C-alpha positions as CSV (number, residue, x, y, z in Angstrom):
1,M,82.2,-1.2,49.3
2,P,81.6,-1.6,46.0
3,K,83.4,-2.5,42.6
4,C,83.0,-0.7,39.2
5,P,82.0,-3.7,36.8
6,K,83.6,-2.5,34.9
7,C,87.1,-2.6,36.1
8,G,86.4,-4.3,39.6
9,E,87.4,-1.7,41.3
10,E,85.9,-0.7,45.0
11,I,84.8,2.7,44.8
12,D,82.8,5.2,46.6
13,Y,81.2,7.4,45.0
14,L,79.9,9.2,41.0
15,I,81.3,11.0,39.0
16,G,77.6,12.8,37.1
17,Y,77.0,14.7,34.0
18,Y,73.7,16.8,33.3
19,R,73.3,17.7,30.4
20,Y,71.0,21.4,30.5
21,E,70.0,24.5,27.8
22,S,71.2,27.5,27.3
23,S,70.5,30.1,25.7
24,N,72.6,34.1,25.2
25,F,72.0,36.6,23.3
26,L,75.0,37.9,20.3
27,H,76.1,41.3,19.5
28,M,77.9,43.5,17.8
29,I,80.5,46.5,19.5
30,D,82.9,48.4,17.8
31,G,83.2,45.9,15.4
32,E,83.2,42.8,17.1
33,P,81.0,40.1,18.7
34,E,80.1,39.9,22.3
35,R,78.6,37.4,23.6
36,T,76.0,37.5,26.7
37,F,74.4,34.5,28.6
38,R,71.0,34.9,29.8
39,D,70.9,33.6,33.9
40,E,67.9,31.1,32.7
41,A,69.5,27.1,31.0
42,T,66.8,24.1,31.0
43,Y,67.6,20.8,32.1
44,L,67.1,17.9,29.9
45,E,65.5,15.0,31.6
46,G,66.7,11.8,30.6
47,E,70.6,12.9,29.2
48,D,71.8,12.1,32.8
49,E,75.5,9.6,32.7
50,Y,77.0,8.6,36.1
51,E,80.8,6.8,35.5
52,C,83.5,5.3,37.1
53,P,85.7,7.5,38.9
54,L,88.2,5.6,38.4
55,C,88.0,4.0,35.1
56,E,85.7,6.7,33.5
57,K,83.0,3.6,32.2
58,V,79.5,5.2,31.6
59,L,77.1,3.1,34.2
60,F,74.6,4.1,34.5
61,D,72.1,6.5,33.3
62,N,69.8,7.5,35.5
63,E,69.8,8.6,39.1
64,E,67.8,6.1,40.8
65,D,70.3,3.5,39.5
66,A,73.4,5.2,40.5
67,L,72.0,5.8,43.9
68,E,70.7,1.6,44.2
69,F,74.2,0.7,43.1
70,L,76.3,3.2,45.6
71,R,73.8,2.0,48.2
72,E,74.3,-2.0,47.4
73,K,71.2,-2.6,47.3
74,R,70.6,-4.8,44.5
75,K,72.4,-8.2,43.3
76,R,72.6,-7.7,39.5
77,R,73.3,-4.1,38.4
78,R,71.5,-2.1,36.0
79,C,74.5,-1.1,33.9
80,K,74.1,0.6,30.7
81,K,75.0,-2.2,27.9
82,G,77.1,-1.6,25.0
83,D,79.9,-0.3,26.5
84,E,81.9,-3.5,27.8
């Protein structure tokens, strides 16, 4: 099982956050604002983050590196810099 490079704990999954942009319609109904959300959302590529479920530090910013970490294929894992 891989160990988190930030906290050193063994982990078997990461928490992934993905960014989407959505839109809505803003109406006034009986003098009160009401929003109707559209069913579509646009994925914002390059905005992903994968964090340790224990220390909640961001470890990776792309799925490929996150999967390689979980597979333990690389001896040196590239973590997101600047979040020590």
